[in-house]
C-alpha positions in Angstrom: -3.6 95.0 49.5 -3.1 92.3 51.6 -1.3 88.8 50.7 -4.6 86.8 50.4 -5.9 89.6 48.1 -3.2 89.6 45.9 -3.4 85.6 45.7 -7.0 85.8 44.8 -6.5 88.5 42.3 -3.8 86.4 40.7 -5.6 83.4 40.7 -9.0 85.0 38.9 -11.3 84.2 41.9 -11.3 87.7 43.8 -14.6 88.8 41.9 -15.8 85.5 43.0 -15.3 86.0 46.6 -16.4 89.4 46.3 -19.8 88.7 44.7 -20.3 86.1 47.8 -19.1 88.4 50.4 -21.4 91.3 49.2 -24.1 88.6 49.1 -23.4 87.1 52.9 -22.4 90.2 54.3 -19.3 88.6 55.9 -15.4 88.3 54.9 -13.7 84.6 54.3 -10.1 83.9 53.8 -9.2 80.8 51.6 -6.3 78.6 51.7 -4.3 76.7 48.8 -4.9 73.1 48.1 -5.2 70.6 45.7 -7.8 67.9 44.2 -6.8 64.5 43.2 -8.7 62.9 40.4 -8.3 60.0 37.8 -9.1 60.2 33.9 -10.9 56.9 34.3 -13.5 56.3 37.0 -13.6 52.4 36.2 -11.4 49.9 34.0 -11.3 46.4 33.0 -8.4 44.0 33.0 -8.2 40.7 31.4 -6.3 38.2 33.3 -3.0 37.4 31.4 -4.4 40.0 28.8 -3.4 43.4 27.5 -2.1 46.1 30.1 -4.3 49.0 30.9 -3.3 52.7 31.9 -4.9 55.5 33.4 -4.1 59.0 34.2 -3.8 60.7 37.6 -3.9 64.6 38.1 -3.3 66.6 41.2 -5.4 69.8 40.5 -4.1 72.9 42.0 -6.6 75.2 44.3 -5.8 78.7 45.1 -2.2 78.7 43.5 -1.1 75.5 45.2 2.5 74.3 43.7 3.6 71.7 46.3 4.5 68.1 45.1 1.7 65.1 45.6 2.9 62.0 46.5 0.4 59.5 45.6 0.4 56.0 46.7 -2.1 53.2 44.9 -3.7 50.7 47.3 -6.5 47.8 46.9 -4.9 45.8 44.0 -6.7 42.7 44.0 -3.9 39.3 43.9 -2.1 39.1 41.0 -2.6 42.6 39.5 0.6 44.8 39.7 0.6 48.6 39.1 3.6 50.4 37.6 4.7 52.7 39.1 3.0 51.7 42.5 3.8 55.4 44.1 4.5 58.1 42.0 5.0 62.1 42.7 2.8 64.6 41.1 3.6 68.2 40.1 0.2 70.0 40.1 -1.5 69.9 36.7 0.6 67.7 35.1 -0.9 64.0 34.9 0.8 60.7 34.9 0.3 57.3 33.8 -0.2 54.2 36.0 0.1 51.0 34.1 -1.9 48.0 35.5 -1.2 44.1 34.4 -3.1 41.5 35.7 -1.3 38.0 35.6 -2.8 34.8 34.2 -3.9 33.8 37.8 -5.5 37.3 38.9 -8.2 37.0 41.4 -11.3 37.9 39.1 -14.0 40.0 40.3 -14.3 43.7 40.8 -12.4 46.0 43.6 -11.9 49.4 44.4 -8.4 51.0 44.0 -7.7 54.0 46.0 -5.2 56.5 45.4 -3.9 58.7 48.4 -2.1 61.7 47.8 -0.4 63.5 50.2 1.3 66.9 50.3 2.4 68.1 53.7 -0.5 68.1 55.9 -2.8 67.8 52.9 -4.4 64.4 52.0 -7.0 63.7 49.3 -8.2 60.4 47.9 -9.5 59.5 44.5 -11.0 55.9 43.6 -11.0 53.9 40.6 -13.5 50.7 39.9 -11.2 48.0 38.8 -13.0 44.8 37.4 -10.9 41.8 36.5 -12.0 39.5 34.0 -10.8 35.9 34.1 -8.4 35.4 31.1 -10.3 33.8 27.9 -9.1 30.4 27.4 -10.0 27.1 25.6 -10.3 23.6 26.5 -8.7 21.0 23.9 -10.4 17.5 23.7 -9.4 14.5 21.3 -11.1 11.4 20.6 -11.1 8.0 20.5 -9.0 7.9 23.6 -7.3 4.9 22.0 -6.6 3.8 18.7 -5.3 1.0 16.9 -3.7 1.1 13.3 -2.9 -1.8 11.0 0.3 -1.1 8.7 -0.6 -0.3 5.3 -4.4 -0.2 6.2 -6.6 2.9 5.6 -5.6 5.3 8.1 -8.0 6.2 11.0 -9.3 9.9 11.8 -8.7 11.4 15.2 -11.3 14.0 15.9 -9.9 17.3 17.7 -12.1 20.1 19.1 -11.6 23.2 20.9 -14.3 24.6 23.3 -14.0 28.5 24.1 -14.0 29.4 27.7 -14.1 33.0 28.9 -15.2 34.5 25.8 -12.4 33.0 23.9 -12.1 33.7 20.0 -8.8 33.0 18.8 -7.4 30.4 16.3 -5.8 27.4 18.0 -2.8 25.6 16.3 -2.7 21.9 16.7 0.5 19.5 16.2 1.2 16.2 17.1 4.1 15.0 19.2 5.4 11.4 19.4 4.4 9.7 16.4 5.8 6.2 16.5 8.0 5.3 13.4 6.2 4.9 10.2 3.2 6.6 11.2 2.3 9.9 9.5 -0.4 12.3 10.4 -2.7 14.3 7.8 -2.6 16.8 7.9 0.5 17.1 10.2 -0.5 20.8 11.4 -4.3 21.9 12.0 -5.7 25.3 12.8 -9.0 24.9 14.6 -11.7 27.7 15.5 -13.5 26.9 18.6 -16.8 25.1 18.6 -15.4 23.6 14.7 -14.1 20.2 15.3 -11.7 19.0 12.8 -10.0 15.7 11.9 -6.5 14.5 11.4 -5.8 11.1 10.0 -3.5 9.0 11.5 -1.8 6.1 9.1 0.9 3.7 9.8 3.2 2.6 6.8 3.7 -1.0 5.9 6.9 -0.7 7.4 5.7 0.7 10.9 6.7 -1.9 13.5 4.4 -3.3 16.1 4.2 -1.1 19.2 2.2 1.0 21.5 2.6 4.5 22.7 1.2 7.6 23.9 0.9 10.3 21.4 0.6 13.9 22.5 -1.7 16.7 20.7 -0.2 20.2 21.6 -2.6 23.2 20.8 -1.4 26.6 21.3 -2.7 30.1 21.0 -0.3 32.8 21.7 0.7 32.2 25.5 -2.2 29.9 25.9 -1.3 25.9 25.6 -3.2 22.7 26.2 -2.5 19.2 25.4 -4.4 15.9 25.3 -3.1 12.2 24.6 -4.4 9.2 23.1 -2.8 5.6 23.5 -1.9 4.6 19.7 -1.3 0.8 19.0 0.3 -0.1 15.8 -0.1 -3.8 14.4 2.9 -4.0 12.2 2.6 -6.6 9.3 4.0 -9.9 9.9 7.4 -10.0 8.9 9.7 -12.9 7.5 12.3 -14.0 10.1 14.9 -15.3 7.7 18.6 -14.1 6.2 19.3 -12.2 3.3 21.2 -14.2 0.9 23.1 -11.2 -0.8 26.3 -13.0 -2.4 27.5 -16.4 -3.7 27.7 -19.0 -1.1 26.0 -16.8 1.5 28.9 -14.7 2.5 32.1 -13.1 1.6 34.0 -16.3 3.1 32.1 -18.3 0.7 31.8 -20.8 3.3 28.5 -22.3 1.9 26.6 -22.1 5.5 23.3 -20.9 6.5 22.9 -21.3 9.9 19.5 -19.7 10.1 17.2 -22.2 8.6 14.4 -23.1 11.1 12.0 -24.8 9.0 13.7 -27.5 6.9 14.9 -30.1 9.8 16.3 -33.7 9.4 13.1 -34.7 10.3 11.2 -33.1 7.8 13.6 -33.3 4.8 12.2 -36.7 3.3 10.3 -37.7 0.3 7.0 -37.8 2.1 6.9 -34.5 3.5 9.5 -32.6 1.2 9.8 -32.1 -2.6 9.4 -30.0 -5.3 6.6 -27.6 -4.6 7.1 -24.9 -7.8 8.9 -23.9 -10.8 9.6 -20.0 -11.8 10.2 -19.9 -15.3 12.8 -17.9 -17.1 13.9 -16.7 -20.7 17.3 -18.7 -20.6 19.6 -20.6 -18.4 20.0 -19.6 -14.7 24.1 -20.1 -14.1 23.8 -17.8 -11.7 23.1 -18.8 -8.2 19.9 -17.0 -7.2 19.8 -14.4 -4.3 17.1 -13.9 -1.6 16.0 -10.7 0.4 13.5 -10.9 3.0 10.6 -8.6 3.5 11.3 -6.4 0.7 8.4 -3.8 0.1 6.9 -3.8 -3.3 3.5 -2.3 -4.3 3.2 -1.6 -0.7 3.5 -5.2 0.4 6.0 -7.1 2.0 7.6 -9.8 -0.2 10.3 -12.4 0.2 12.0 -11.7 -3.2 14.1 -14.5 -5.1 16.5 -12.5 -7.6 17.3 -14.2 -10.9 19.6 -13.5 -13.4 19.7 -15.1 -16.7 21.8 -16.0 -19.8 19.4 -14.0 -21.9 20.6 -10.8 -20.1 17.4 -11.0 -18.1 17.0 -10.1 -14.3 13.8 -11.1 -12.3 12.8 -10.4 -9.0 9.8 -13.2 -8.1 7.7 -13.7 -4.9 9.8 -16.2 -3.2 6.9 -17.8 -1.7 4.4 -17.7 -4.6 6.3 -17.3 -7.7 4.5 -14.5 -9.0 7.0 -12.1 -11.0 7.3 -8.8 -9.6 9.3 -7.2 -12.2 11.7 -8.2 -15.0 14.7 -5.8 -16.3 16.5 -6.7 -20.0 19.9 -5.4 -19.5 20.4 -5.4 -23.1 21.0 -2.3 -24.9 19.2 -0.8 -27.9 19.5 -3.0 -30.8 21.8 -5.4 -29.0 21.6 -9.5 -28.6 23.3 -11.8 -26.1 26.9 -12.7 -27.1 27.4 -15.8 -29.2 29.4 -18.7 -27.3 32.5 -18.2 -29.0 32.9 -21.6 -30.3 33.0 -22.5 -26.6 31.1 -25.1 -24.7 31.6 -23.6 -21.3 28.7 -21.0 -21.7 26.3 -21.9 -24.4 24.5 -21.4 -26.6 24.3 -17.5 -25.5 26.3 -15.5 -23.1 24.3 -13.0 -20.9 24.6 -12.7 -17.2 26.6 -15.8 -16.1 28.3 -14.4 -12.8 26.1 -14.5 -9.5 25.0 -10.9 -9.0 25.7 -9.2 -5.5 23.2 -7.1 -3.6 23.7 -3.9 -1.3 20.4 -3.6 0.6 21.7 -0.2 1.8 22.7 1.2 -1.5 20.5 3.7 -3.0 16.8 4.8 -1.6 15.7 1.1 -2.2 18.9 -1.0 -2.5 20.9 -2.2 -5.4 21.3 -5.2 -7.4 24.7 -4.9 -9.3 25.2 -7.4 -12.0 27.6 -7.7 -15.2 26.0 -8.8 -18.5 27.4 -9.5 -22.0 26.0 -8.3 -25.3 26.6 -7.9 -29.0 25.5 -4.7 -30.7 23.9 -4.4 -34.6 27.5 -3.9 -35.9 29.1 -7.1 -34.5 30.8 -5.4 -31.5 30.8 -7.0 -27.9 30.0 -5.4 -24.8 30.6 -6.2 -21.0 28.9 -4.0 -18.7 28.1 -3.3 -15.0 24.6 -2.6 -14.3 23.1 -1.3 -11.0 19.3 -2.1 -10.7 16.8 -0.9 -8.2 15.5 -3.7 -5.9 11.9 -2.8 -5.9 11.4 -2.1 -9.8 14.7 -3.3 -11.5 15.3 0.1 -13.2 18.7 1.1 -13.8 19.9 3.7 -11.4 21.1 6.8 -12.3 24.8 6.4 -13.6 24.1 2.8 -14.7 25.6 0.9 -16.8 29.3 1.2 -16.8 31.2 0.1 -20.0 33.8 -2.0 -18.9 37.4 -1.2 -20.5 41.0 -1.6 -19.2 44.6 -1.3 -19.6 47.5 -2.4 -17.7 51.4 -1.9 -18.0 52.7 -5.2 -19.6 53.7 -6.8 -22.9 51.8 -9.9 -22.5 48.5 -11.1 -24.9 46.8 -8.6 -26.4 49.3 -5.8 -25.6 49.8 -2.7 -27.6 52.7 0.2 -26.5 53.5 -1.3 -23.3 50.0 -2.0 -22.2 47.8 -5.2 -21.9 44.3 -4.4 -23.4 41.2 -5.8 -22.2 39.1 -7.0 -25.1 35.7 -7.4 -24.2 34.5 -10.2 -26.9 37.5 -12.4 -25.3 36.2 -12.6 -21.9 33.3 -13.7 -19.7 32.5 -12.8 -16.2 32.2 -16.1 -14.8 33.3 -15.8 -10.7 30.7 -14.4 -8.6 30.8 -10.6 -8.0 32.4 -9.5 -4.8 31.3 -6.3 -2.7 34.0 -5.4 -0.5 34.2 -1.9 1.5 32.1 0.1 -1.3 33.9 -1.7 -4.4 32.5 -4.2 -6.5 35.5 -6.7 -7.6 34.9 -8.5 -11.1 37.2 -11.4 -12.3 37.7 -12.5 -16.0 37.7 -15.9 -17.6 38.3 -16.9 -21.3 35.8 -18.6 -23.5 37.6 -22.0 -22.8 41.4 -21.4 -23.8 40.7 -19.8 -27.1 42.5 -16.9 -28.1 44.8 -14.0 -26.3 43.8 -13.4 -22.9 45.4 -12.6 -19.6 44.3 -12.5 -15.9 42.4 -9.2 -15.2 40.9 -8.3 -11.8 38.9 -5.0 -11.4 37.1 -3.1 -8.9 34.4 -0.4 -9.3 32.8 2.0 -7.0 29.3 1.0 -5.8 28.2 4.2 -5.9 29.5 5.9 -9.1 30.2 2.5 -11.1 33.1 4.4 -12.1 36.3 1.9 -12.2 38.9 2.4 -9.4 40.8 -0.5 -9.4 42.7 -2.7 -11.9 44.9 -5.4 -11.9 46.3 -8.1 -14.2 48.2 -11.0 -13.0 49.7 -12.3 -15.9 50.6 -8.7 -17.7 53.7 -10.3 -19.1 52.5 -13.8 -20.1 49.3 -14.9 -21.4 46.3 -17.1 -19.9 45.9 -17.0 -15.9 42.3 -16.4 -16.2 39.7 -15.9 -13.1 36.9 -18.4 -13.3 36.8 -20.6 -10.3 33.7 -22.6 -11.9 31.3 -19.9 -10.8 32.9 -19.8 -7.4 33.5 -16.1 -6.0 36.8 -14.3 -4.7 36.7 -14.4 -1.2 37.5 -11.8 1.4 38.3 -11.5 5.1 37.5 -8.9 7.7 40.9 -7.3 7.1 39.8 -6.6 3.6 41.9 -8.8 1.9 40.9 -10.7 -0.9 41.6 -14.1 -1.9 41.2 -15.9 -5.4 42.6 -19.0 -7.4 43.6 -18.0 -10.6 43.7 -20.7 -13.7 46.5 -22.3 -15.8 48.7 -19.5 -17.1 52.4 -17.8 -16.9 53.9 -17.9 -13.7 57.6 -16.5 -13.5 59.8 -19.0 -11.7 62.4 -16.4 -11.4 61.5 -14.6 -8.2 62.4 -10.7 -6.8 64.5 -10.1 -3.6 60.9 -10.7 -2.0 60.1 -14.1 -3.5 57.5 -12.7 -5.8 57.6 -13.2 -9.4 60.1 -11.1 -11.0 57.4 -9.8 -14.2 54.4 -9.8 -12.0 53.2 -13.4 -13.4 51.2 -15.5 -11.4 49.6 -18.1 -13.4 47.9 -20.9 -11.4 48.1 -19.6 -8.1 46.4 -18.9 -4.6 46.6 -15.1 -4.6 46.1 -12.4 -1.7 45.3 -9.0 -2.8 44.8 -5.7 -1.1 43.4 -2.1 -2.1 45.0 -0.5 1.5 47.3 1.3 -0.4 44.7 2.7 -3.1 46.0 0.5 -5.9 45.1 -3.3 -6.2 48.1 -5.4 -5.8 49.1 -8.8 -4.8 50.7 -9.2 -1.3 51.3 -12.9 -0.9 50.6 -16.2 -3.1 50.9 -19.7 -3.3 51.9 -21.7 -5.8 52.9 -25.5 -6.4 56.3 -27.0 -7.1 55.4 -27.7 -10.7 53.0 -24.9 -11.3 54.7 -24.5 -14.7 53.8 -28.1 -15.9 50.4 -28.0 -14.4 49.4 -25.1 -16.5 51.0 -26.6 -19.7 48.7 -29.6 -18.9 45.9 -27.1 -18.5 45.6 -28.8 -14.6 44.8 -25.7 -12.8 44.2 -24.8 -9.1 41.6 -22.0 -10.4 38.9 -24.5 -11.5 37.9 -24.4 -7.8 37.1 -21.8 -5.9 38.3 -20.4 -2.2 36.9 -20.9 1.2 38.0 -18.6 4.1 37.7 -20.9 7.3 36.8 -19.7 10.8 39.6 -19.3 13.2 41.4 -22.6 13.7 43.3 -23.6 17.2 45.9 -25.8 17.2 47.1 -28.2 20.3 49.6 -25.7 21.3 46.8 -22.9 21.3 47.7 -21.3 18.4 44.9 -19.3 16.4 45.5 -20.0 12.4 43.9 -17.8 9.8 43.3 -20.4 7.0 42.2 -20.7 3.2 41.3 -23.9 1.3 41.1 -24.5 -2.3 41.7 -27.5 -4.6 41.8 -27.6 -8.6 42.2 -30.4 -11.4 45.4 -31.4 -9.6 43.0 -33.5 -6.9 45.1 -31.9 -4.0 43.4 -30.1 -1.6 45.5 -27.0 -0.4 44.9 -25.9 3.1 47.3 -22.2 3.5 47.9 -20.0 6.4 46.5 -16.3 5.1 49.0 -14.7 7.3 51.8 -16.7 5.2 50.6 -18.5 2.1 53.7 -19.7 1.2 54.7 -18.4 -2.0 56.8 -20.6 -4.5 59.4 -23.2 -3.7 60.4 -25.7 -6.7 61.8 -28.1 -4.4 60.7 -31.5 -4.9 62.0 -33.4 -1.5 59.6 -32.8 0.0 57.0 -31.3 -2.5 55.0 -27.8 -1.6 56.8 -27.9 1.8 55.9 -24.2 1.6 52.1 -24.5 2.3 50.6 -24.9 5.6 48.9 -28.3 4.8 48.6 -30.2 1.4 46.2 -33.4 1.0 47.8 -34.9 -2.2 45.5 -36.9 -4.2 42.4 -36.4 -1.6 40.0 -35.9 -4.5 39.4 -38.5 -7.3 38.2 -36.5 -9.8 38.8 -32.9 -11.0 37.8 -30.4 -8.9 35.2 -27.8 -10.2 33.8 -26.5 -7.5 33.8 -24.6 -4.1 33.5 -26.7 -0.7 31.0 -25.8 2.2 31.9 -25.8 6.0 30.1 -26.9 9.0 30.5 -27.7 12.4 34.5 -28.2 12.2 33.8 -30.5 8.8 34.6 -29.4 5.4 32.7 -30.7 2.6 34.1 -31.5 -1.0 33.3 -32.8 -4.2 34.4 -33.5 -7.4 33.9 -34.3 -11.0 33.2 -38.3 -10.9 34.0 -38.4 -7.4 32.0 -39.1 -4.1 31.2 -36.1 -1.7 33.9 -36.2 0.9 33.6 -34.9 4.5 37.3 -34.0 6.1 37.5 -33.2 9.6 39.4 -30.2 10.8 40.9 -31.5 14.3 43.7 -29.2 15.9 43.8 -26.7 12.9 44.9 -29.9 10.3 42.6 -31.3 8.3 42.5 -35.3 8.5 44.1 -37.1 5.5 41.3 -39.2 4.8 37.4 -38.3 4.7 35.3 -39.2 7.7 32.4 -40.1 5.3 31.6 -40.1 1.9 28.3 -40.1 -0.1 26.5 -43.4 -1.0 27.1 -42.6 -4.9 29.4 -40.4 -7.1 28.7 -36.8 -8.9 28.7 -36.8 -12.8 30.7 -33.9 -14.2 31.1 -31.1 -13.1 30.7 -32.4 -9.6 28.8 -30.3 -6.8 29.3 -27.1 -5.1 28.0 -28.3 -1.9 25.8 -25.7 0.7 24.6 -26.5 4.1 21.5 -25.6 6.0 21.4 -25.6 9.8 19.6 -24.2 12.7 22.8 -22.9 14.8 24.7 -26.2 15.2 21.6 -28.0 14.9 19.6 -29.9 12.1 22.5 -29.5 9.7 21.7 -30.7 6.1 24.3 -31.1 3.3 22.9 -30.1 -0.1 24.5 -31.3 -3.2 23.3 -31.1 -7.2 24.0 -33.8 -9.5 23.7 -31.5 -12.3 25.0 -32.6 -15.6 23.8 -30.7 -18.8 23.0 -34.1 -20.6 20.9 -35.8 -17.9 18.5 -35.3 -15.1 19.4 -33.2 -12.5 19.3 -34.5 -9.1 19.1 -32.7 -5.7 20.4 -34.7 -2.8 20.5 -34.2 1.1 23.0 -35.7 3.3 23.3 -35.9 7.1 26.4 -33.8 7.7 27.7 -36.1 10.4 27.4 -39.1 8.1 27.3 -38.6 4.5 26.3 -42.2 3.8 22.9 -41.0 5.2 20.7 -39.4 2.8 18.1 -37.8 4.0 16.3 -37.2 0.3 17.0 -37.0 -3.4 14.7 -35.8 -5.8 14.2 -39.2 -8.1 12.9 -41.0 -4.7 9.2 -39.9 -5.1 7.3 -41.9 -7.2 6.0 -40.7 -10.8 8.9 -38.4 -11.2 7.2 -35.9 -9.0 10.3 -34.0 -8.2 12.1 -34.1 -11.3 13.2 -30.7 -13.0 14.7 -31.4 -16.2 18.5 -31.4 -17.3 20.9 -30.2 -15.1 22.7 -27.0 -15.3 26.6 -26.8 -15.3 28.0 -25.3 -12.1 24.7 -24.1 -10.3 24.9 -23.8 -6.5 21.5 -24.7 -4.6 20.2 -21.8 -2.7 18.6 -22.9 0.9 16.7 -20.4 2.8 13.5 -19.8 4.7 12.3 -23.3 4.4 12.9 -23.8 0.7 15.6 -25.0 -1.8 16.1 -23.0 -5.1 17.8 -24.7 -8.1 19.1 -22.8 -11.2 17.9 -24.9 -14.2 18.4 -24.5 -18.1 15.3 -22.3 -18.3 14.3 -20.9 -14.9 14.4 -22.1 -11.1 13.0 -25.2 -9.3 11.5 -24.7 -6.0 11.6 -27.5 -3.4 10.3 -27.4 0.2 7.6 -28.8 2.2 4.9 -30.3 0.6 1.2 -29.7 2.0 -0.3 -32.4 4.1 
């Protein structure tokens, strides 16, 4: 049998060929070969969609066993094959994967598979259809939108249109919303041809702006965006400074240099006068405080915070007088304290000192105040309270019961420590907030009982006591009261205080400090830099012991830290000024207060400058400073202006007020617009006679712009005066604490 016959027999085709040969009567010789086929005659790809596979098979003929190289041609632009060439073993199929990019050319084309093995070549074709990628179009309307702060939100319509049979879900987010604007919902899932709304709302605090906002829509790898122009019409805000502490700042300079409404031309009785009264439930001994643009009830308010001796704190709309909230800080079954047989704070003691505000503490800012109370068992309490600015509610951890001990053997001591007795003290001086600590200073009820000079610090975040200092720990008296003035602080974190008559150790240690730590009747510089509050410097006059014995204390007045002063040699001085019952004005160098020198020839040569007898009356006040001039008043004395030249006070006043002031004499305050339109304000505020508000020309105090007795028919009267009260001037109004509320002065309706 020949080779071909063997092959045919082996392949099973021998019988078939024999039959064919019998039928034709002829003899044919057949060679080995292959055929090329695809398992799919046609396929469809979606641009950017899933891949597609098809099989390629070389089918052997007549025992063909060679390898077949296959090349694919005819791929349209954007379509790729993997692999693009392959080698087939006859009878064993292989896969080719086709991928259409998103930019693949749509349409139908013929792919050619060319198989080659030696001289043999065969072709197979596949019809390929590239369908365009399913997609969507995004549209938003309106294209421009204006929102008003605190108004009802406005919808933005979001629509998705299917392209190329797209039927997926589309997620829409928003990018670039300005501060204070929210979207509801923040994310949308949109079905094609089913529009939805996203509502944009501007909060009350949203500032005015105009910007492009982007809506981004995604579905798988597909992404489209559209923009609208969004304009926010913010609420009208008051351009006025916050007044968060006594006398405007920690320097206690008594100056509001940002008063743009009240001017020297309009403060007169024809255009200016009493325009309102905010009633309270007790005496207002504390200076009111003011914040501009506080959000309460989803509205901006300028707020006046008022504390009363009935242990109440009020928040009034400073413009309309509407009571926004009121909080009593009395505990359950408690009352305010009695006056302890002392006429200084009477008939009740509740909140006496000016509170302090930190607008950044807590979620909406915090007001800190100290109140005195008496419980049902007759025990007295002093507590530090922290109230939220927008509600008046006590914050977490508030209040803190105030207790203290300090090493010493002075009055009310036990077991080597002086002990703070809450019944024996009142918080008269204004609170000081410095570097996260609230500082308090404590006075006696008149000079009655056993007391010493306490200064304490409390963390504003925890209300826990962090500092305790007693400035007469081995003696007696030496309280901190300053007629309602406040401890001052400089930018380096030093604290300055004038303490009252009390024990002073004339025996000094090697550094010139009192040997037993008793600093009665002194000007003190304190520091907590070491972690413990200590006296770092002091000044005491040569005759301090006799002054204390006669109750002629420096601590009846409050300190003021002057801005840097330059002398005739170009040397810069950091100065503090204070005065008390001895009628002298003391100007001290904060870098070297002078300590104690008992020498009498000359007297007090250790202090930077002293104006002996500069005031006719006893000083129960703090001064004010404006444009190089210091303004001082005393009991039964004129308001006086002392010019500072070359870092020295003029020895006599440059001007004085036309009239004198009754007891206790005013603490003046100054309003101005920068250095222009300055006005010096002072209250004649005696408990037993009608109070009078005065406004003077700072360049010449003899020129009075206004007083509240000038208008006919008692138009501007506000009742009897209130001891030690300081007027607050801000945002075109003057707020005056009275015996039953706050009188409000401003420009009259014309």
